[in-house]
N, C-alpha and C positions, 0 to 999 in steps of 0.2 A: 530810622529802623522801626519796623512794625513790631512793637513789643507784644502784641496779642499773639502773633505767629510764633515769636520766640518762646513765650511761656507755654503755649500749646504744644510746641515741639518737645520741650523739656518734659512736660507732663506725659505726653504720649510715649516717649522713650522709657521713662520710669515705669509707667503702667505695663508696657509690653514686657520689660525685663522681669518685673516682679510676678506677673501673671504666668509667664512661661516657667519661672522657677518654682512657684508654689502651687499652681492650680493643676490638678490632674484631670485630664479630659473625660475619662470614663468612670469616674468614681461617683457612684450614685449618692451615697451618704455624704460625701464631701460636697457634692453639688447642692444638696438640700440643707444639711445641718453641720457641715464641716467635720463629719465623722464623730461628732460629739466629743471633740478633743480640743476645743478652743481654750487657750490660756486666759488668765485674768486681764492682762493689759489690752490685748487686741479685742477681747470681749467688751471691755469698758469703752474702748475707742469706737467700736462699731455700734454700740448702743447709743452713746452720746451723739455720734455722727447722724444717726437716724432722727434723733429728737432735736438736734440743734444744727442740722446740715443746711444745704443750700435752699431747698424749698421752704423749710421752717424759718430760716433766717430771713429770707426775702418776704415771706408771709408775715412774720412778726414786725419787720420794718414797715411794711405796707400798712399793717393793722395799727402800729404805733402812730403812723402819720394820720390815719383816719380816725382812730379812737383813743389814742393816748395810752395811759397806764392800764386800761381794760385788758390789754394784751398780756400783762403780767399775770393776770388771774390764771391763764393757761399754764404758765410755768409753775406757779404755786401748786396748782392742782396736780401736775405731774410729779413734783417733788413728794407730795403726800402719797401719791399713788405708788411711787417706787418703794416707799417705806412699808406700804401695805404688801407689795410684791415680796418683800423680804421674808415675810412669814409663810409664803407659799412657794418660793423659788425652788427650794430643795425638793419639795413634793412634786412639782412640775417636772423637774429634771429626772427624778426617780421614776415617775409614771412613764415618761417618754422612753427611757431606756428599757424598762421592763415590758412595756406593751408595744414597743416598736412604733411609737407615735412620732410624726414629723411636723404636726401643725396644731394650732388651736382648734380649728374646725374638726379635725380628726379626733381630738380629745373629746369634744362634745358628742360627736357621733357614737363613739365607743362607749361613753358613759351612759347615754340615754337610750341606746339601741341594744344594749346587752340583753340577751335572752328573749328578744322580741321576735316572734316567729311569723307574724303577719307579713305578707309580701309587699303591700303597697305603702304602708306607713314609713318604713325605713328609707325608701327612695324619696318620699316627699320631705321627710325631716332632713335627711342628708343634703338633698338638693337645695332646700330653703336656707339652711345654715350656711352652706358654702356659697350660695348665690349672693346673699347679703354681704358676706366678706369680700367677694369679688367686686361688688359695687363700691364698697368702702375704698378699696385700693385702686379702683378706677379713678375716683376723685383725687386721691393722693398722687397717683402717677401722672394724671393730667396736670396737676399743679406743678410738678417738676418740669413737664414739657413746656408749660407756659413760661416758667422762669428761664429755662434754657433758651427758648425762642426769643424772649425779650432781650437777654444778654447778647445773643448772636446778632440780633437785629441792630443793637447798639454798637457792638464792636466791629462788625463787618458790613454794616449797612445792607443787610439781607432782609428781604420782605418777610413779614411775620409768618406767613404760610410756609414759605421755603425754609425759614429758620426752624419752625416746628417739625417739618419733615426731616431735616438734617438731624435734629435732636433724636427723633424716633429711630432713624437708621443706626446712629451711633450706639444708642442704649440697647436696642434689641440685639445688635451684633455682639456686644460684650456680654450681656446677660445670658444669651443662648449658649455661649461658650463657657463662661466662668462659674455661674451659680453663686452660692453663698461664700464659697472659698474666695472667689474673686471679689465679691462685695466687701468682705472683711478687709481685703487689701486696699480697695479704693476708699473705704471708710477711714482707714488709718491715715492714708495720704491726705484726704480732705479734712480730717479733724485737725491735723497738724497745721494745715493751711489756714483753717478758720481761727485757730489760736493765734497765729502770727498776725492775721488781719485784725483780730480783736485788740491786741496790744499796740500794733504799729499804725493802725488806721482808725478804727471805730472809736476807741476811748479818747485818743487825742482830738479826733474830729468833733465828737460830741462836746467835749470840754471847750474847744475853741468856738464852735458855732453857737453855743448857748452862753458864752462868757462865764464859764464855771457854773453852769446850771441856772444862773441868775435870770436869763431870758425866758426860761420855761414858765415864769410867772405870767408871761403874756398870753399863754394859752388859756382856753376856757377852763373853768373850775372842774368840769366833768372830765376833762383830759387828765387832770392831776389827781383826782380822787377815785378814778377808775369806774365811774358810773356812766360813761358816755354811751355804752351799749345797754344801759338799764340795769336795775337791781336784780332782775331775774337771771341775766347772764352772769353778773358778778358773783351772786350767791350760789347759783346753780352749778357753776363749773367746779368749785372745790368739793361740793357735796356729791356730785354725780360723775364728773370727769375723773376724779382721783381714783376711785375703785375700778374704773374702766381700763386702767393700765393692765389689769389682769385679763382683759379681753383683746388686747392688741396682738394681732397675729405676728407682727415683727418682733415683739417682745418674747412671745412664745418661741419663735424660731431661734432667737439668740439664747434664751434660757435652756432650750433643748440642746443647743450646740455647745453648752458649757462643758469643760473638761471634767467637772465633778459637781456634786451638790454644794460643796463649800464655795466653789468659784461662783456658782449661780447666785448664792446668797450675798456674797461680797460684792458682786457686780451690781446688784440692786441698790445697795447702800451707797457705794462710791458714785454710781451714776446719778442717784437722787441728789446727793450733795453737790455734785459738780455741774449739773445742768442749770441750776437757778440763776447764776450770774449771766448766762447767755440770754435768758428770758427777761432780764432787766435791761441789758445793754442794747439788744436789737430794737425793742420798742423806743428806747431813748434816741436811737438814730432817726427813726421816723418822726419823733417829736421835734428833734432839732431841725429837720427839714420843714416841718410845719411852721416853726418859728421864722425861718428864713424866707420861705416861698408862699406862705399862706395856704389856702385851700384849692389852689388852681392847677395842681399837677396831678397826673395819673398815679395812683398809689403803686401800680405795677412798675413804674419807672423810678420809684423812690430810691432803690438801692444804688443803681448805677449813677443817678444824679448826685447822691451823697459822695460816692467814690470819686466822681469827676471833680467835685469841688474840694476834695481833701487829699488828693494824691498827685504826684507827677506822673509822667507817661510810663515810667518803668513800673511803679507800684500799681498804677491803674491796670496795666496789662496783667500783672501778677494777680490782683484781686479779682478781676473779671474771670480770668481762666480758673482761678481757685473756686469761685462760685459755680462756674460751669462744671468743674470736677465734682463738687459737692452735690449738685443737682443730679448729675449722671449717676453718682453712687447711690443716692436715695431712690432714683427711678429704677436702677438695677435691683435693689432690694425689694421694692414693691412689686415689680414685675415677676420676680422670682417667686414671691409669695402667691400672687394671683394665679400663676401658671400651675404651681404645685396644688393649690386648692382646687382648681378646675379639673385637673387630671386625677389626682390621687384621692382627694377628699370626697368627690362626687361618688366614688365607688367604695368608700370606707364602710358602708353598711353591709357589704358583702363579706362572707366568711372566707372566700377564696382570694388570695393575694395575686395581683397581676405581676408578672415577672418584672424585675427592676429595670432591665434593659429596655423593655417596651415602654414602661412608665417614663424613663429617662428621655426617650425619643419624643414621646407625646408632650412632655413638659416643655421641651425646647420649641416644638411647633406652637404650643400654646403661648409661649413668650411673644412670638411674632403676631399671633392673632389678637391677643389682648393688648399688646403694645399699640397696634393699629387702632383698636377701639378707644384707647386712652388718648391717642392723637386726635381722633375725631372729637372727643370731649373737649380737648384743649382748644380746638378750632371753634367749636360751638360756644364755649363759655371761657373766654380768655381772661378770667379774673382769678388771680392766685389766692386772694383772701377768701372768696366764697368757696372755691374748691377745697382749700385747706380746712375751713370750718366745717364744711359738709362731711369731709372724710373723717375728721377726728370725733365729731359728735354722733354720727350714725352708729359708730362702734359701741356707744354707751348702752344701747338697748340689750346687749348681751350680758350686762353685769349681773342681773338677778340670777339667771340660770347658771352662770359661771361660778358664783359663790356657792350655790347649791351643790354643784357637781364636785367642787373642791373640798367642801366641808363634810358633806353627808355621803355615807356609803349606800350602795344599791339604789342610786337615784333613778335607775331605769323605770322603776314603778311610777315615777312622776313624769314620764316622757310626754304625756298629753298636756300636762301643766306647763312643761317647758316649751312645747310647741305653741301653745296658746299665748304664752308670754311673748315669744319672739314675733309671732304673727300680729298680735294686737299692737305691739310697739312699732313694728315695721309699717303697719297701716297708718298709724298716727303720724309718724315722722315723714313717711312718703307723701302723705296728703299735704303736710305743711311745707315740705321741700318743693312740691309741685307748684303750690301757690306762690312761694317765694321766688322761684325761678321764672314763672310765667309773668308775674307782676313786678319783677326786678326789685323785690323787697328783701334786702339783705338782713334786715332785723328779724324777720321770721326765721330765716336759716339759722341764725345764731341762738335762738331760744327753743327751736323745735325739739331738741333733745329732752327738755324738761318734762313736758306733758307725755312724751313718748315713753320715757323711762318710768314715770309714775304709773302709767297704764300697764306697762309690761310687768312691773312689780306686783300690782294688784291682781293681774291675771294669773301670775304664777302662784301667789298665795291662795287665791280662790281655787285654782286647780288642785293644789295640794290638799286644801280643806275638803273638797268634794271627794277626792280619792280616799283620804283617811276616813271620811264619814261612811263611804260605801263599804270599806273594809270592816268598819265597826258594826254596821247594820247586818252584814252578811255573817 
């Protein structure tokens, strides 16, 4: 019996039944933010599924294989970040409801463009903010396509290009129909599957393959002390990645979707505590493979190789399909955000609102267009680790102006300082990314966020000082 087909059939039936029961086709707020009525448990599930789902789990396993415990620094950074989020979650939920905000980019646009009457600057600012966010989720969506294509190629012996194309078709079909309401459904399913895999496959497999962790001593010391990617990466992540949780568009979408301010705060604490074990276990899976196979395998193949060595046919089919479901769910979420940003946020500088039915239609079209673009990225750069790192670190340059907008009132007077901050940070990180991609230097990609964030912070404070000085002199 082909257990891949069996489990895919079970998942498809379950998905169709739940989607038809809970997803409303023409509900605009439901499509984007689940009508701001999400209860605590599904909110925790969808948050955790985004941070420990298919693309993240495969990326961490691959990174654990290539770099060891350096990957855990990402998890520690996010845990710290979620506790920072706790102090702002209620405010974010309140601002969203009062100002009818649907996304992070829209929040920045409304905060810094308030009372600004010049015609050109709002368009430039809004377009630049939204454009960078779109690029971020291009990387993350492409990483999901790479993961799905790799698993489909393994399970059904489909060529990588065809497997990526199939992944694209499945994801855009579901995302265009379901929106965030559907994403929450798939996130809940995939999170339950990931939990089962953790306890039934990953923990027993790691314990067995490493002889109770004893064989981990065979790895280089840099794998075990977390310094394999260098001290800049190890120290820079907790310092700079942690506060960038406040700039993650997917976190904003879920915080805005919370049923109340109290639920938004509780979600940040519970999710923060709950995600750390995953960020320890997944790298350990990769390290166990490094012990058994050395440095000769493709990190992109690490996940299914581990599963193949630690499961029978039934559980292998369940695990592969579970990961495919997790990857699809994450891709759904990222595409939903990209499409919303492209259509709604690019016009958020305008005072006149576009009718919701027209925005709804444009968002669905954008899902197809940007899904195709992410597919192209996955075909051009089929490296899940580099796409994953590029996506999560590019986001960090928004941290300085986000704290400014959340803490200080009337920040629109510092609009030019905010713009110079993002522009300078984007120039630095883009230059380093370009160098890294052209020269196939993954090390540059992993540390590019450090100088970019430092430059962005300096530019913002310099702009604020110049503004305050001009006011004083006048």
